[in-house]
Jmol script that loads the backbone (N, CA, C; Angstrom):
load data "model"
ATOM      1  N   MET A   1      32.276  -6.098   6.830  1.00  0.00           N
ATOM      2  CA  MET A   1      31.254  -6.661   6.907  1.00  0.00           C
ATOM      3  C   MET A   1      30.230  -8.066   5.864  1.00  0.00           C
ATOM      4  N   GLU A   2      29.918  -8.530   7.116  1.00  0.00           N
ATOM      5  CA  GLU A   2      29.172  -9.435   6.027  1.00  0.00           C
ATOM      6  C   GLU A   2      27.771  -9.267   5.093  1.00  0.00           C
ATOM      7  N   VAL A   3      27.920  -9.859   4.221  1.00  0.00           N
ATOM      8  CA  VAL A   3      26.595  -9.317   3.296  1.00  0.00           C
ATOM      9  C   VAL A   3      26.160 -10.996   2.558  1.00  0.00           C
ATOM     10  N   LYS A   4      24.953 -11.333   2.443  1.00  0.00           N
ATOM     11  CA  LYS A   4      24.483 -12.527   2.408  1.00  0.00           C
ATOM     12  C   LYS A   4      23.103 -11.783   1.119  1.00  0.00           C
ATOM     13  N   ILE A   5      23.336 -12.725   0.024  1.00  0.00           N
ATOM     14  CA  ILE A   5      22.721 -12.105  -1.157  1.00  0.00           C
ATOM     15  C   ILE A   5      21.694 -13.015  -1.612  1.00  0.00           C
ATOM     16  N   GLY A   6      20.406 -13.159  -1.501  1.00  0.00           N
ATOM     17  CA  GLY A   6      19.699 -13.672  -1.857  1.00  0.00           C
ATOM     18  C   GLY A   6      19.074 -13.805  -3.220  1.00  0.00           C
ATOM     19  N   VAL A   7      19.105 -14.407  -4.514  1.00  0.00           N
ATOM     20  CA  VAL A   7      18.735 -14.359  -5.655  1.00  0.00           C
ATOM     21  C   VAL A   7      17.487 -15.161  -5.864  1.00  0.00           C
ATOM     22  N   GLN A   8      16.905 -14.837  -6.754  1.00  0.00           N
ATOM     23  CA  GLN A   8      15.908 -15.595  -7.023  1.00  0.00           C
ATOM     24  C   GLN A   8      15.849 -16.644  -8.013  1.00  0.00           C
ATOM     25  N   HIS A   9      15.449 -17.665  -7.372  1.00  0.00           N
ATOM     26  CA  HIS A   9      15.650 -19.013  -8.696  1.00  0.00           C
ATOM     27  C   HIS A   9      16.932 -19.442  -8.192  1.00  0.00           C
ATOM     28  N   ALA A  10      17.346 -19.287  -7.207  1.00  0.00           N
ATOM     29  CA  ALA A  10      18.794 -20.071  -6.568  1.00  0.00           C
ATOM     30  C   ALA A  10      18.167 -20.764  -5.512  1.00  0.00           C
ATOM     31  N   PRO A  11      18.792 -21.941  -5.282  1.00  0.00           N
ATOM     32  CA  PRO A  11      18.409 -22.390  -4.260  1.00  0.00           C
ATOM     33  C   PRO A  11      19.484 -21.879  -2.838  1.00  0.00           C
ATOM     34  N   ARG A  12      20.648 -21.662  -2.721  1.00  0.00           N
ATOM     35  CA  ARG A  12      21.520 -20.954  -2.050  1.00  0.00           C
ATOM     36  C   ARG A  12      21.689 -19.420  -1.962  1.00  0.00           C
ATOM     37  N   GLU A  13      22.276 -18.772  -1.025  1.00  0.00           N
ATOM     38  CA  GLU A  13      22.366 -17.411  -0.762  1.00  0.00           C
ATOM     39  C   GLU A  13      24.188 -17.346  -1.142  1.00  0.00           C
ATOM     40  N   ILE A  14      24.276 -16.023  -1.586  1.00  0.00           N
ATOM     41  CA  ILE A  14      25.920 -15.674  -1.500  1.00  0.00           C
ATOM     42  C   ILE A  14      26.286 -15.360  -0.586  1.00  0.00           C
ATOM     43  N   VAL A  15      27.661 -15.520   0.268  1.00  0.00           N
ATOM     44  CA  VAL A  15      27.561 -14.962   1.331  1.00  0.00           C
ATOM     45  C   VAL A  15      29.247 -14.644   0.812  1.00  0.00           C
ATOM     46  N   LEU A  16      29.424 -13.072   1.493  1.00  0.00           N
ATOM     47  CA  LEU A  16      30.909 -12.675   1.104  1.00  0.00           C
ATOM     48  C   LEU A  16      31.142 -11.662   2.414  1.00  0.00           C
ATOM     49  N   GLU A  17      32.377 -11.683   2.533  1.00  0.00           N
ATOM     50  CA  GLU A  17      32.730 -10.480   3.835  1.00  0.00           C
ATOM     51  C   GLU A  17      33.068  -9.447   2.322  1.00  0.00           C
ATOM     52  N   SER A  18      32.969  -8.093   2.956  1.00  0.00           N
ATOM     53  CA  SER A  18      33.427  -6.774   2.503  1.00  0.00           C
ATOM     54  C   SER A  18      33.688  -6.210   2.956  1.00  0.00           C
ATOM     55  N   GLY A  19      34.745  -5.500   2.314  1.00  0.00           N
ATOM     56  CA  GLY A  19      35.297  -3.870   3.427  1.00  0.00           C
ATOM     57  C   GLY A  19      34.958  -2.852   3.339  1.00  0.00           C
ATOM     58  N   LEU A  20      33.439  -2.910   2.569  1.00  0.00           N
ATOM     59  CA  LEU A  20      32.833  -1.835   2.961  1.00  0.00           C
ATOM     60  C   LEU A  20      32.178  -1.612   3.645  1.00  0.00           C
ATOM     61  N   SER A  21      31.900  -0.381   4.246  1.00  0.00           N
ATOM     62  CA  SER A  21      30.961  -0.129   4.996  1.00  0.00           C
ATOM     63  C   SER A  21      29.039  -0.677   4.809  1.00  0.00           C
ATOM     64  N   ALA A  22      28.541  -0.874   5.924  1.00  0.00           N
ATOM     65  CA  ALA A  22      27.020  -0.832   5.685  1.00  0.00           C
ATOM     66  C   ALA A  22      26.383   0.501   4.708  1.00  0.00           C
ATOM     67  N   GLU A  23      26.916   1.579   4.953  1.00  0.00           N
ATOM     68  CA  GLU A  23      25.985   2.647   3.907  1.00  0.00           C
ATOM     69  C   GLU A  23      26.757   2.462   2.509  1.00  0.00           C
ATOM     70  N   GLU A  24      27.714   2.267   2.370  1.00  0.00           N
ATOM     71  CA  GLU A  24      28.337   2.087   0.764  1.00  0.00           C
ATOM     72  C   GLU A  24      27.491   0.575   0.628  1.00  0.00           C
ATOM     73  N   ILE A  25      27.461   0.139   0.885  1.00  0.00           N
ATOM     74  CA  ILE A  25      26.761  -1.602   0.384  1.00  0.00           C
ATOM     75  C   ILE A  25      25.298  -0.902   0.085  1.00  0.00           C
ATOM     76  N   GLU A  26      24.634  -0.445   1.038  1.00  0.00           N
ATOM     77  CA  GLU A  26      23.525   0.388   0.548  1.00  0.00           C
ATOM     78  C   GLU A  26      23.562   1.057  -0.405  1.00  0.00           C
ATOM     79  N   ARG A  27      24.158   2.045  -0.647  1.00  0.00           N
ATOM     80  CA  ARG A  27      24.345   2.559  -1.865  1.00  0.00           C
ATOM     81  C   ARG A  27      24.139   1.929  -3.078  1.00  0.00           C
ATOM     82  N   VAL A  28      25.412   1.583  -3.135  1.00  0.00           N
ATOM     83  CA  VAL A  28      25.476   0.051  -4.128  1.00  0.00           C
ATOM     84  C   VAL A  28      24.399  -0.298  -4.792  1.00  0.00           C
ATOM     85  N   VAL A  29      23.492  -1.015  -3.650  1.00  0.00           N
ATOM     86  CA  VAL A  29      22.377  -1.645  -3.694  1.00  0.00           C
ATOM     87  C   VAL A  29      21.163  -1.019  -4.700  1.00  0.00           C
ATOM     88  N   ALA A  30      21.127   0.029  -3.649  1.00  0.00           N
ATOM     89  CA  ALA A  30      20.163   1.020  -4.308  1.00  0.00           C
ATOM     90  C   ALA A  30      20.002   1.444  -5.578  1.00  0.00           C
ATOM     91  N   ASP A  31      21.418   1.964  -5.831  1.00  0.00           N
ATOM     92  CA  ASP A  31      22.066   1.926  -7.371  1.00  0.00           C
ATOM     93  C   ASP A  31      21.265   0.847  -8.242  1.00  0.00           C
ATOM     94  N   ALA A  32      21.863  -0.330  -8.005  1.00  0.00           N
ATOM     95  CA  ALA A  32      21.624  -1.457  -8.670  1.00  0.00           C
ATOM     96  C   ALA A  32      19.783  -1.601  -9.098  1.00  0.00           C
ATOM     97  N   LEU A  33      18.997  -1.413  -7.457  1.00  0.00           N
ATOM     98  CA  LEU A  33      17.859  -1.548  -7.948  1.00  0.00           C
ATOM     99  C   LEU A  33      16.910  -0.391  -8.278  1.00  0.00           C
ATOM    100  N   SER A  34      17.401   0.704  -8.760  1.00  0.00           N
ATOM    101  CA  SER A  34      16.780   1.901  -9.138  1.00  0.00           C
ATOM    102  C   SER A  34      17.504   2.100 -10.620  1.00  0.00           C
ATOM    103  N   GLY A  35      17.867   1.318 -11.196  1.00  0.00           N
ATOM    104  CA  GLY A  35      18.021   1.205 -12.535  1.00  0.00           C
ATOM    105  C   GLY A  35      19.643   1.785 -12.981  1.00  0.00           C
ATOM    106  N   LYS A  36      20.035   2.385 -12.182  1.00  0.00           N
ATOM    107  CA  LYS A  36      21.167   3.205 -12.345  1.00  0.00           C
ATOM    108  C   LYS A  36      22.618   2.197 -12.732  1.00  0.00           C
ATOM    109  N   SER A  37      22.133   1.013 -12.379  1.00  0.00           N
ATOM    110  CA  SER A  37      23.063  -0.290 -12.690  1.00  0.00           C
ATOM    111  C   SER A  37      22.429  -1.450 -13.202  1.00  0.00           C
ATOM    112  N   GLN A  38      22.725  -2.110 -13.956  1.00  0.00           N
ATOM    113  CA  GLN A  38      22.007  -3.422 -14.322  1.00  0.00           C
ATOM    114  C   GLN A  38      22.196  -4.454 -13.533  1.00  0.00           C
ATOM    115  N   LEU A  39      23.877  -4.664 -13.031  1.00  0.00           N
ATOM    116  CA  LEU A  39      24.356  -5.427 -12.225  1.00  0.00           C
ATOM    117  C   LEU A  39      24.439  -5.152 -10.747  1.00  0.00           C
ATOM    118  N   LEU A  40      24.528  -5.669  -9.817  1.00  0.00           N
ATOM    119  CA  LEU A  40      24.956  -5.636  -8.590  1.00  0.00           C
ATOM    120  C   LEU A  40      26.138  -6.235  -8.554  1.00  0.00           C
ATOM    121  N   SER A  41      27.202  -5.152  -8.042  1.00  0.00           N
ATOM    122  CA  SER A  41      28.738  -5.687  -8.188  1.00  0.00           C
ATOM    123  C   SER A  41      29.055  -5.277  -6.971  1.00  0.00           C
ATOM    124  N   LEU A  42      29.653  -6.294  -6.421  1.00  0.00           N
ATOM    125  CA  LEU A  42      30.527  -6.196  -5.004  1.00  0.00           C
ATOM    126  C   LEU A  42      31.845  -6.897  -4.888  1.00  0.00           C
ATOM    127  N   GLU A  43      32.757  -6.502  -4.307  1.00  0.00           N
ATOM    128  CA  GLU A  43      34.535  -7.108  -4.266  1.00  0.00           C
ATOM    129  C   GLU A  43      34.606  -7.333  -2.813  1.00  0.00           C
ATOM    130  N   ASP A  44      35.030  -8.442  -2.099  1.00  0.00           N
ATOM    131  CA  ASP A  44      34.874  -9.346  -1.354  1.00  0.00           C
ATOM    132  C   ASP A  44      36.859  -9.000  -0.757  1.00  0.00           C
ATOM    133  N   GLU A  45      36.479  -9.417   0.565  1.00  0.00           N
ATOM    134  CA  GLU A  45      37.839  -9.318   0.876  1.00  0.00           C
ATOM    135  C   GLU A  45      39.446  -9.661   0.079  1.00  0.00           C
ATOM    136  N   ARG A  46      39.022 -10.492  -0.026  1.00  0.00           N
ATOM    137  CA  ARG A  46      39.948 -11.274  -1.245  1.00  0.00           C
ATOM    138  C   ARG A  46      39.911 -11.268  -2.779  1.00  0.00           C
ATOM    139  N   GLY A  47      39.522  -9.819  -3.122  1.00  0.00           N
ATOM    140  CA  GLY A  47      39.293  -9.143  -4.218  1.00  0.00           C
ATOM    141  C   GLY A  47      38.384  -9.794  -5.423  1.00  0.00           C
ATOM    142  N   ARG A  48      37.807 -10.699  -4.664  1.00  0.00           N
ATOM    143  CA  ARG A  48      37.319 -11.579  -6.096  1.00  0.00           C
ATOM    144  C   ARG A  48      35.587 -10.847  -6.024  1.00  0.00           C
ATOM    145  N   LYS A  49      35.000 -10.499  -7.405  1.00  0.00           N
ATOM    146  CA  LYS A  49      34.120  -9.362  -7.661  1.00  0.00           C
ATOM    147  C   LYS A  49      32.921 -10.432  -7.730  1.00  0.00           C
ATOM    148  N   ILE A  50      31.995 -10.358  -7.194  1.00  0.00           N
ATOM    149  CA  ILE A  50      30.495 -10.873  -7.296  1.00  0.00           C
ATOM    150  C   ILE A  50      29.585 -10.167  -8.240  1.00  0.00           C
ATOM    151  N   LEU A  51      29.169 -10.552  -9.105  1.00  0.00           N
ATOM    152  CA  LEU A  51      28.125  -9.655 -10.242  1.00  0.00           C
ATOM    153  C   LEU A  51      26.737 -10.707 -10.057  1.00  0.00           C
ATOM    154  N   VAL A  52      25.581  -9.601 -10.023  1.00  0.00           N
ATOM    155  CA  VAL A  52      24.437 -10.564  -9.420  1.00  0.00           C
ATOM    156  C   VAL A  52      23.616  -9.468 -10.328  1.00  0.00           C
ATOM    157  N   PRO A  53      22.772  -9.952 -11.616  1.00  0.00           N
ATOM    158  CA  PRO A  53      21.635  -9.137 -12.064  1.00  0.00           C
ATOM    159  C   PRO A  53      20.860  -8.286 -11.043  1.00  0.00           C
ATOM    160  N   ALA A  54      20.726  -6.948 -11.169  1.00  0.00           N
ATOM    161  CA  ALA A  54      19.757  -6.199 -10.399  1.00  0.00           C
ATOM    162  C   ALA A  54      18.263  -7.030 -10.584  1.00  0.00           C
ATOM    163  N   ASP A  55      17.824  -7.528 -11.565  1.00  0.00           N
ATOM    164  CA  ASP A  55      16.348  -8.113 -11.660  1.00  0.00           C
ATOM    165  C   ASP A  55      16.110  -9.169 -10.962  1.00  0.00           C
ATOM    166  N   ARG A  56      17.188  -9.735 -10.257  1.00  0.00           N
ATOM    167  CA  ARG A  56      17.096 -11.235 -10.034  1.00  0.00           C
ATOM    168  C   ARG A  56      17.535 -11.104  -8.321  1.00  0.00           C
ATOM    169  N   LEU A  57      17.699  -9.956  -7.586  1.00  0.00           N
ATOM    170  CA  LEU A  57      18.074 -10.032  -6.421  1.00  0.00           C
ATOM    171  C   LEU A  57      16.332 -10.332  -5.630  1.00  0.00           C
ATOM    172  N   ALA A  58      16.339 -10.976  -4.677  1.00  0.00           N
ATOM    173  CA  ALA A  58      15.850 -11.196  -3.904  1.00  0.00           C
ATOM    174  C   ALA A  58      15.824 -10.746  -2.484  1.00  0.00           C
ATOM    175  N   TYR A  59      17.037 -10.584  -1.763  1.00  0.00           N
ATOM    176  CA  TYR A  59      17.335  -9.638  -0.228  1.00  0.00           C
ATOM    177  C   TYR A  59      18.783  -9.745  -0.159  1.00  0.00           C
ATOM    178  N   ILE A  60      18.559  -8.524   0.745  1.00  0.00           N
ATOM    179  CA  ILE A  60      20.371  -8.243   0.760  1.00  0.00           C
ATOM    180  C   ILE A  60      20.314  -8.264   2.736  1.00  0.00           C
ATOM    181  N   GLU A  61      21.053  -9.018   2.914  1.00  0.00           N
ATOM    182  CA  GLU A  61      21.182  -8.855   4.722  1.00  0.00           C
ATOM    183  C   GLU A  61      22.624  -8.486   5.248  1.00  0.00           C
ATOM    184  N   LEU A  62      22.939  -7.667   5.574  1.00  0.00           N
ATOM    185  CA  LEU A  62      23.793  -6.879   6.422  1.00  0.00           C
ATOM    186  C   LEU A  62      24.525  -7.178   7.981  1.00  0.00           C
ATOM    187  N   GLY A  63      25.444  -7.675   7.833  1.00  0.00           N
ATOM    188  CA  GLY A  63      25.399  -7.771   9.225  1.00  0.00           C
ATOM    189  C   GLY A  63      27.041  -7.542  10.010  1.00  0.00           C
ATOM    190  N   GLU A  64      27.674  -7.595  10.603  1.00  0.00           N
ATOM    191  CA  GLU A  64      28.828  -7.872  11.036  1.00  0.00           C
ATOM    192  C   GLU A  64      29.595  -9.187  11.120  1.00  0.00           C
ATOM    193  N   PRO A  65      30.724  -9.205  10.909  1.00  0.00           N
ATOM    194  CA  PRO A  65      31.540 -10.319  10.543  1.00  0.00           C
ATOM    195  C   PRO A  65      31.654 -10.977  11.848  1.00  0.00           C
ATOM    196  N   ALA A  66      31.381 -12.352  11.864  1.00  0.00           N
ATOM    197  CA  ALA A  66      31.306 -13.714  12.878  1.00  0.00           C
ATOM    198  C   ALA A  66      32.510 -13.928  13.443  1.00  0.00           C
ATOM    199  N   ALA A  67      33.000 -14.035  14.439  1.00  0.00           N
ATOM    200  CA  ALA A  67      34.617 -13.838  15.035  1.00  0.00           C
ATOM    201  C   ALA A  67      34.333 -15.670  14.786  1.00  0.00           C
ATOM    202  N   ARG A  68      35.123 -15.832  14.179  1.00  0.00           N
ATOM    203  CA  ARG A  68      35.335 -17.223  14.257  1.00  0.00           C
ATOM    204  C   ARG A  68      36.108 -17.991  15.538  1.00  0.00           C
ATOM    205  N   LYS A  69      35.680 -19.048  15.997  1.00  0.00           N
ATOM    206  CA  LYS A  69      36.266 -19.495  17.105  1.00  0.00           C
ATOM    207  C   LYS A  69      37.117 -20.755  16.385  1.00  0.00           C
ATOM    208  N   VAL A  70      38.132 -20.727  17.606  1.00  0.00           N
ATOM    209  CA  VAL A  70      39.711 -21.546  17.242  1.00  0.00           C
ATOM    210  C   VAL A  70      39.324 -22.503  18.292  1.00  0.00           C
ATOM    211  N   GLY A  71      39.941 -23.828  17.987  1.00  0.00           N
ATOM    212  CA  GLY A  71      40.167 -24.678  19.283  1.00  0.00           C
ATOM    213  C   GLY A  71      39.235 -25.617  19.298  1.00  0.00           C
ATOM    214  N   PHE A  72      38.847 -26.698  20.194  1.00  0.00           N
ATOM    215  CA  PHE A  72      38.468 -27.212  20.838  1.00  0.00           C
ATOM    216  C   PHE A  72      37.801 -26.521  21.862  1.00  0.00           C
ATOM    217  N   SER A  73      36.177 -27.258  22.612  1.00  0.00           N
ATOM    218  CA  SER A  73      35.347 -27.300  23.560  1.00  0.00           C
ATOM    219  C   SER A  73      34.949 -28.217  23.824  1.00  0.00           C
ATOM    220  N   ALA A  74      35.018 -28.587  25.205  1.00  0.00           N
ATOM    221  CA  ALA A  74      34.280 -29.984  25.853  1.00  0.00           C
ATOM    222  C   ALA A  74      32.948 -29.168  26.352  1.00  0.00           C
ATOM    223  N   LEU A  75      32.181 -29.856  26.064  1.00  0.00           N
ATOM    224  CA  LEU A  75      30.349 -29.284  26.791  1.00  0.00           C
ATOM    225  C   LEU A  75      30.080 -30.194  27.533  1.00  0.00           C
TER     226      LEU A  75
END
end "model"
wireframe off; spacefill off
backbone 0.3
color backbone group
């Protein structure tokens, strides 16, 4: 699952590929926004952990991973 995280006062969004389902990510985000957790904590497919303060979240965008194109094309 591709996850894009917008952070307040940051010029770029955080993009990661997660092995979690959309429902699991929604639950983690909801816990962070409800105050159950001070941090939004997600782990990407490579095992890297991303921590974002819950009060700095601007938006979360969930989508299917895009298939990467390989090779050359002549247009």
